[in-house]
C-alpha positions as CSV (number, residue, x, y, z in Angstrom):
1,M,-38.4,-2.7,7.7
2,D,-35.8,-4.5,9.7
3,R,-32.8,-1.5,10.8
4,T,-29.4,-1.6,10.8
5,R,-28.5,-1.6,14.5
6,I,-25.2,0.6,15.0
7,I,-22.9,-0.6,17.9
8,K,-20.3,2.1,18.9
9,V,-17.0,0.2,20.7
10,F,-13.6,1.9,21.4
11,E,-10.7,-0.5,20.0
12,G,-9.1,-2.3,23.5
13,T,-11.6,-1.2,25.3
14,Q,-14.2,-3.4,27.0
15,T,-17.9,-2.3,26.1
16,K,-21.0,-3.7,27.5
17,C,-23.8,-4.3,25.3
18,V,-27.1,-5.6,25.1
19,L,-27.2,-7.8,22.3
20,N,-30.4,-9.5,20.8
21,E,-29.9,-13.3,19.6
22,Q,-29.3,-12.6,15.6
23,E,-27.0,-8.8,16.8
24,K,-24.7,-12.0,19.2
25,Q,-25.0,-14.3,15.9
26,D,-23.3,-11.6,13.8
27,I,-21.0,-10.4,16.0
28,L,-19.4,-13.9,16.6
29,A,-19.6,-14.0,12.4
30,I,-17.3,-10.7,12.9
31,R,-15.1,-12.9,15.2
32,D,-14.3,-15.7,12.9
33,L,-13.5,-13.4,9.9
34,I,-10.8,-11.3,12.3
35,G,-9.8,-13.3,14.6
36,D,-10.7,-14.8,17.7
37,S,-8.0,-12.5,20.1
38,N,-9.3,-9.4,17.9
39,L,-12.9,-9.7,18.9
40,I,-13.8,-11.2,22.2
41,L,-17.8,-11.5,23.6
42,Q,-18.4,-12.7,26.6
43,A,-21.7,-14.2,28.0
44,D,-22.7,-10.8,29.8
45,G,-22.7,-9.0,26.5
46,K,-18.9,-7.4,27.3
47,L,-17.2,-6.6,24.1
48,L,-13.7,-6.4,23.0
49,V,-11.8,-5.2,19.6
50,N,-8.4,-5.1,19.4
51,H,-5.9,-3.8,17.0
52,Y,-8.4,-2.2,14.9
53,T,-10.7,0.6,14.0
54,G,-13.0,1.6,11.6
55,F,-16.2,-0.3,10.5
56,I,-17.6,-4.0,10.0
57,Q,-21.4,-4.6,9.3
58,M,-22.4,-8.8,8.9
59,N,-25.8,-8.5,8.0
60,K,-28.4,-5.7,10.0
61,T,-25.0,-4.8,12.7
62,R,-23.1,-2.6,12.3
63,L,-20.2,-1.9,14.5
64,L,-18.3,0.8,14.6
65,I,-14.9,0.6,16.3
66,Y,-13.3,4.3,17.4
67,P,-9.3,5.0,18.2
68,K,-9.1,4.4,22.0
69,I,-7.5,8.0,22.2
70,A,-10.9,9.5,23.9
71,R,-12.2,6.5,25.8
72,R,-11.5,8.4,29.0
73,V,-13.4,11.3,27.7
74,Q,-16.7,11.2,30.1
75,D,-19.5,13.7,28.0
76,E,-21.1,12.9,24.9
77,S,-18.5,14.2,22.6
78,L,-16.2,11.4,22.7
79,F,-17.1,9.8,19.7
80,D,-17.3,12.6,18.0
81,K,-13.8,13.8,18.8
82,A,-12.4,10.0,18.6
83,F,-14.0,10.2,14.8
84,E,-12.6,13.5,13.5
85,I,-9.3,12.3,15.0
86,L,-9.2,9.3,12.5
87,V,-10.4,11.2,10.1
88,K,-7.5,13.4,10.3
89,M,-5.3,10.3,10.7
90,L,-6.4,8.7,7.5
91,V,-6.3,12.3,5.6
92,F,-2.7,13.3,6.6
93,T,-1.4,9.8,5.7
94,E,-3.0,10.0,2.5
95,F,-4.7,6.6,3.4
96,I,-7.7,8.3,1.6
97,H,-6.6,9.4,-1.5
98,V,-8.8,11.9,-1.8
99,K,-8.6,15.7,-2.3
100,H,-12.1,17.2,-1.4
101,I,-12.7,15.9,1.8
102,S,-15.4,17.4,4.1
103,A,-13.4,19.2,7.0
104,P,-13.3,18.8,10.4
105,Q,-16.3,20.5,11.5
106,N,-18.5,19.1,9.1
107,T,-17.8,15.4,9.9
108,G,-20.7,15.8,12.5
109,L,-23.2,15.3,9.1
110,Y,-22.0,11.4,8.8
111,K,-22.9,10.5,12.7
112,G,-19.4,9.4,13.7
113,D,-19.7,6.5,11.3
114,I,-16.1,5.7,9.1
115,L,-18.7,4.1,6.4
116,E,-21.2,7.1,5.7
117,L,-18.1,9.1,5.6
118,L,-16.3,6.9,3.0
119,I,-19.4,6.9,1.0
120,G,-20.0,10.8,1.0
121,I,-16.6,11.0,-0.4
122,F,-17.2,8.7,-3.0
123,A,-20.9,10.4,-3.4
124,N,-19.2,13.9,-3.8
125,E,-16.2,12.5,-6.1
126,L,-18.2,10.8,-8.4
127,L,-20.5,14.2,-8.7
128,L,-17.4,16.5,-9.3
129,L,-16.2,14.5,-11.9
130,F,-19.5,13.7,-13.7
131,K,-20.2,17.0,-14.0
132,K,-17.1,18.0,-15.2
133,D,-17.2,15.2,-18.0
134,I,-18.6,12.1,-17.9
135,N,-16.3,8.9,-18.8
136,R,-17.5,8.1,-22.2
137,S,-15.4,5.4,-24.5
138,Y,-15.8,4.1,-27.8
139,S,-18.0,0.2,-27.0
140,P,-18.5,-2.8,-29.3
141,V,-21.6,-3.3,-30.6
142,T,-23.2,-6.5,-32.6
143,E,-26.4,-5.7,-34.1
144,N,-28.7,-7.3,-36.3
145,E,-30.0,-3.7,-38.8
146,P,-31.4,-3.7,-42.2
147,F,-28.9,-0.9,-43.1
148,I,-24.8,-1.2,-43.0
149,R,-22.5,0.3,-40.9
150,G,-19.4,-0.7,-39.5
151,K,-18.3,-3.9,-40.9
152,I,-20.3,-7.3,-41.8
153,N,-20.1,-10.6,-39.9
154,F,-20.2,-12.8,-42.5
155,T,-19.8,-15.9,-40.8
156,G,-22.3,-14.7,-38.2
157,N,-24.8,-13.0,-40.9
158,I,-25.2,-16.5,-43.0
159,K,-26.3,-18.1,-39.3
160,R,-28.4,-15.8,-38.4
161,N,-30.3,-14.1,-41.4
162,S,-30.1,-16.9,-44.0
163,Y,-34.1,-16.4,-44.5
164,R,-33.5,-12.6,-43.4
165,H,-32.3,-11.1,-46.7
166,H,-33.0,-7.0,-45.3
167,L,-30.7,-7.6,-41.7
168,H,-27.0,-8.0,-41.8
169,L,-25.2,-8.3,-38.7
170,L,-22.8,-5.9,-38.0
171,E,-19.8,-4.7,-35.7
172,Y,-18.9,-1.4,-35.0
173,E,-18.1,0.7,-32.5
174,Q,-20.2,3.2,-30.5
175,F,-19.1,6.3,-28.3
176,T,-21.3,6.0,-25.1
177,E,-21.6,6.3,-21.1
178,N,-22.8,2.5,-20.9
179,I,-18.6,1.4,-20.8
180,L,-17.6,-0.9,-18.1
181,M,-16.4,1.7,-15.7
182,N,-19.7,3.5,-15.4
183,R,-21.3,0.0,-15.0
184,I,-19.3,-0.8,-12.0
185,F,-20.4,2.6,-10.6
186,K,-23.9,1.9,-11.1
187,T,-23.7,-1.2,-9.6
188,V,-21.5,-0.1,-6.4
189,I,-23.9,2.8,-6.1
190,F,-27.0,0.5,-5.7
191,N,-25.1,-1.1,-3.0
192,L,-24.4,1.8,-1.4
193,L,-28.3,2.7,-1.7
194,N,-28.8,-0.2,0.6
195,R,-26.0,0.2,2.9
196,T,-26.3,4.2,4.0
197,T,-28.7,5.8,6.5
198,V,-27.5,9.4,6.1
199,K,-30.3,11.3,4.3
200,E,-27.5,13.7,2.2
201,N,-25.1,10.4,0.9
202,K,-29.0,8.8,-0.1
203,I,-29.8,12.5,-1.9
204,K,-26.1,12.2,-3.6
205,L,-25.9,9.2,-4.7
206,R,-29.6,9.2,-6.3
207,Q,-27.6,12.2,-8.2
208,A,-25.0,10.2,-9.4
209,L,-27.3,7.5,-11.2
210,L,-29.1,10.3,-12.8
211,W,-25.7,11.0,-14.8
212,L,-25.7,6.8,-15.3
213,E,-29.5,6.5,-16.4
214,D,-28.7,4.9,-19.9
215,V,-26.2,3.2,-18.7
216,D,-26.4,-0.9,-17.6
217,Q,-25.9,-2.6,-14.2
218,I,-23.2,-5.3,-14.1
219,K,-22.5,-8.6,-12.0
220,L,-19.2,-7.7,-10.5
221,T,-17.0,-10.4,-10.4
222,G,-13.2,-10.6,-8.8
223,N,-11.6,-10.5,-12.0
224,I,-13.9,-7.8,-13.9
225,W,-11.9,-4.7,-12.1
226,D,-8.5,-5.8,-13.9
227,Q,-10.5,-5.6,-16.9
228,V,-10.6,-1.4,-17.1
229,V,-7.7,0.1,-18.6
230,F,-6.5,3.6,-17.8
231,T,-5.7,6.1,-20.1
232,R,-4.7,9.7,-20.1
233,L,-8.6,10.8,-21.0
234,N,-10.1,8.8,-17.6
235,H,-7.0,8.8,-14.9
236,Q,-9.0,11.4,-13.3
237,Y,-11.4,8.4,-12.5
238,K,-9.0,6.2,-10.9
239,T,-9.2,7.6,-7.1
240,V,-13.2,6.9,-7.0
241,F,-12.3,3.4,-9.3
242,N,-10.3,2.3,-6.1
243,M,-12.9,3.7,-3.6
244,A,-15.6,1.1,-5.5
245,K,-12.9,-1.3,-5.7
246,M,-12.4,-1.0,-2.0
247,F,-16.2,-1.3,-1.6
248,Y,-16.3,-4.4,-3.2
249,N,-14.1,-6.4,-2.0
250,N,-15.3,-5.3,1.6
251,S,-12.3,-4.2,3.3
252,S,-8.7,-3.4,3.4
253,V,-7.5,-6.8,4.9
254,N,-9.9,-8.2,2.0
255,L,-12.4,-10.2,4.5
256,N,-14.8,-12.5,2.7
257,K,-14.3,-10.9,-0.9
258,G,-17.7,-10.1,-2.2
259,D,-20.0,-11.4,0.3
260,E,-23.2,-9.4,-0.1
261,S,-23.3,-10.0,4.0
262,T,-20.5,-8.5,5.1
263,F,-19.0,-4.5,4.2
264,S,-16.0,-3.6,6.3
265,F,-13.7,-1.4,6.4
266,L,-11.0,-2.0,9.1
267,V,-7.4,-0.3,9.8
268,P,-5.0,-1.6,11.8
269,V,-4.3,1.4,14.4
270,N,-1.1,1.0,15.6
271,K,0.2,0.8,11.6
272,L,-1.9,4.4,11.1
273,F,-0.4,6.0,14.0
274,E,3.2,4.3,12.8
275,Y,2.4,5.8,9.9
276,M,1.4,9.5,11.0
277,V,4.5,10.1,12.8
278,Y,6.6,9.1,10.0
279,K,5.0,11.9,8.0
280,L,5.5,14.3,10.6
281,L,8.9,13.7,10.5
282,N,9.3,13.6,7.3
283,D,7.9,17.0,6.9
284,A,10.0,18.3,9.4
285,A,13.0,16.8,8.7
286,F,16.1,18.7,7.2
287,P,17.0,18.7,3.5
288,D,20.8,17.0,4.8
289,F,18.4,13.9,6.6
290,N,16.9,11.0,5.0
291,V,14.1,10.0,7.2
292,Q,13.6,6.2,6.3
293,Y,10.0,4.1,7.2
294,Q,11.3,0.7,8.5
295,K,14.5,1.1,7.8
296,P,17.5,-0.2,7.5
297,F,17.1,-3.7,8.4
298,R,19.9,-5.6,10.6
299,Y,20.2,-8.4,12.4
300,L,21.0,-8.2,16.4
301,G,23.4,-11.2,16.2
302,T,24.2,-14.4,15.0
303,M,23.2,-17.9,16.1
304,N,24.5,-21.2,15.2
305,G,26.5,-19.1,12.9
306,H,23.3,-17.6,10.9
307,N,22.2,-14.2,11.0
308,S,19.0,-14.1,13.8
309,F,16.9,-12.0,15.6
310,L,16.2,-9.1,12.8
311,L,15.5,-5.7,14.0
312,I,13.0,-3.0,11.6
313,P,12.8,0.4,13.5
314,D,9.9,2.3,12.9
315,I,11.5,5.6,11.6
316,S,14.8,6.3,11.4
317,L,17.1,9.5,11.0
318,V,20.0,9.1,8.7
319,R,22.5,10.9,7.5
320,N,25.2,9.5,5.0
321,D,25.0,5.7,6.3
322,D,24.8,6.8,10.1
323,V,21.8,6.3,11.9
324,L,21.4,9.6,13.9
325,M,18.0,9.3,15.3
326,I,15.5,6.4,15.8
327,F,11.9,6.9,16.5
328,D,9.5,4.1,18.0
329,A,5.7,4.9,17.7
330,K,3.8,3.5,20.3
331,Y,0.1,3.6,20.1
332,N,-0.7,3.1,23.7
333,E,-1.5,5.0,27.0
334,A,1.6,6.6,28.6
335,F,0.1,6.8,31.9
336,S,-1.2,4.6,34.4
337,D,-4.7,4.5,35.7
338,E,-3.1,6.2,39.1
339,G,-1.7,8.7,36.7
340,N,1.5,7.5,37.0
341,I,3.7,7.3,33.3
342,S,4.1,3.3,33.0
343,L,6.2,2.5,29.8
344,S,6.9,-1.0,28.9
345,Q,10.0,-2.6,30.5
346,N,10.0,-4.6,27.0
347,D,10.2,-1.5,24.7
348,I,13.1,-0.3,26.9
349,Y,14.7,-3.4,26.2
350,Q,14.0,-3.1,22.5
351,M,15.4,0.3,22.8
352,L,18.5,-0.7,23.9
353,A,19.1,-3.3,21.2
354,Y,18.8,-0.6,18.6
355,S,21.1,1.7,20.5
356,I,23.7,-1.3,20.5
357,R,23.0,-2.4,16.9
358,Y,22.6,0.7,15.3
359,N,25.2,2.9,17.2
360,C,22.4,5.2,17.7
361,N,22.4,7.2,20.9
362,Q,19.3,8.9,20.8
363,I,16.2,7.3,20.7
364,V,12.3,8.8,21.0
365,L,9.1,6.3,22.3
366,V,6.5,8.7,20.6
367,Y,2.7,8.1,22.1
368,P,-0.3,10.0,21.8
369,K,-1.9,12.2,24.0
370,M,-5.2,10.8,25.6
371,L,-7.9,13.4,25.2
372,G,-9.2,14.2,28.5
373,A,-5.3,13.6,30.1
374,T,-4.3,16.0,32.8
375,E,-1.0,16.1,31.8
376,D,0.0,18.5,29.1
377,K,3.9,18.9,28.5
378,A,5.0,16.7,25.3
379,L,8.1,15.1,27.0
380,L,7.1,12.7,29.4
381,C,10.6,11.6,30.7
382,D,14.2,11.1,30.0
383,I,15.2,7.4,30.4
384,N,19.6,8.0,30.4
385,I,21.4,4.2,29.9
386,P,25.0,4.2,30.3
387,K,27.3,2.2,27.5
388,N,30.7,1.8,27.2
389,D,30.8,4.3,24.3
390,G,28.8,6.7,26.0
391,V,25.0,7.1,27.8
392,L,22.1,6.4,25.6
393,T,19.5,9.1,26.1
394,I,15.9,7.5,25.4
395,K,12.8,10.1,25.6
396,A,9.0,9.6,25.6
397,I,7.2,12.1,24.1
398,Q,3.5,12.5,23.5
399,I,1.8,14.4,20.7
400,D,-1.6,15.7,20.5
401,L,-3.3,14.9,17.8
402,E,-6.2,17.5,18.0
403,N,-3.3,19.8,17.3
404,G,-3.4,20.9,13.9
405,I,-0.3,19.4,11.5
406,E,1.3,22.4,11.3
407,D,2.0,22.8,14.9
408,L,2.9,19.0,14.9
409,V,5.4,19.3,12.5
410,S,6.7,22.2,13.7
411,Y,7.0,20.6,17.1
412,M,8.9,18.0,15.7
413,K,11.4,20.5,13.7
414,G,12.2,21.5,17.6
415,L,12.8,18.1,18.8
416,I,15.5,17.0,15.7
417,S,16.9,20.3,16.5
418,S,17.2,20.4,20.0
419,L,18.4,16.5,20.0
420,L,20.8,16.9,17.8
421,S,22.1,20.3,17.7
422,P,25.7,19.0,19.2
423,Q,26.4,17.2,16.2
424,F,25.4,20.0,13.6
């Protein structure tokens, strides 16, 4: 029996891989899906994946892509640490809308594989719902029967039973678990049983199948999902239904929808980090401030009489109509290989443009602290740029994603207070 080959890499980091011919073909097929610039495979087996974290499986080749935050860690725990941080980010940003998720100390069960984690979440949620009350509903039934119930389909009865007077073509509704949603669940579960390699996931998926013993499988198509209607009686199944739909669609970026040979869950990690910073600030902000994500939009200027050079700040701290602070999330390393602070000159120019257009002199660049980094301080540096209306202050900070969410929120709250204290 052919086993799935699992290849682990860090996003944005070149990794030397020993691949057989089939695995090379699978990797090249993945490149065709996510773009030539996002996946580069050299002739010597060096593999580079950019911009995405998560997993993508082509045939029997599963590529696990971890956030680059742990790539400098030298011991064998680097993948586990990166995996735990990725899970924390996904949960806190509510990218995965699930209440019952494994605590970080239990994530080792999934072998650092985001696919196995998602399958585990799906199976756990489904079993919890089934044990409370398996989803049932009235389903239309058309049967040829010797006794009458429901109503007779007279037109169909004449065609089918003209020589069988003891039978009647009946139409009625039956309260059953063999409904469309459960058929979808059963079909997806069988598909996941072929994907998972974790024993605990296989056990839970088979337990879910026991609840669906009297449910038929169904051929999944793109439009079948829209036929499921949610009501107050089945709304609690919406999360697992959406997860099942995600498994069918193969990925968050809709790669090769419905292709049985491809399976993926890819997250643009820079956007994930950006949204996490927004959520932290939203939790930390004071009542009279409004934290806005990717707003407000403004143009830097005009060209030939038309608005040009649109500016979209990552996060703005606004009071009334005044932009008091701008935060820009940079999912990059803030240090060079030699250990020196290394900020992009283009980023500083971008912040200056924000300052001019938004009349804002407090800007913060937020970087993730790389695991294993020797520099522990949160505030990396201050950059002061003289302007006609005062001085633009750009602070570069790093946040330690290994810290608890409450600690991160508390730090952001203190930062806001210290920067805006003269304005209170």
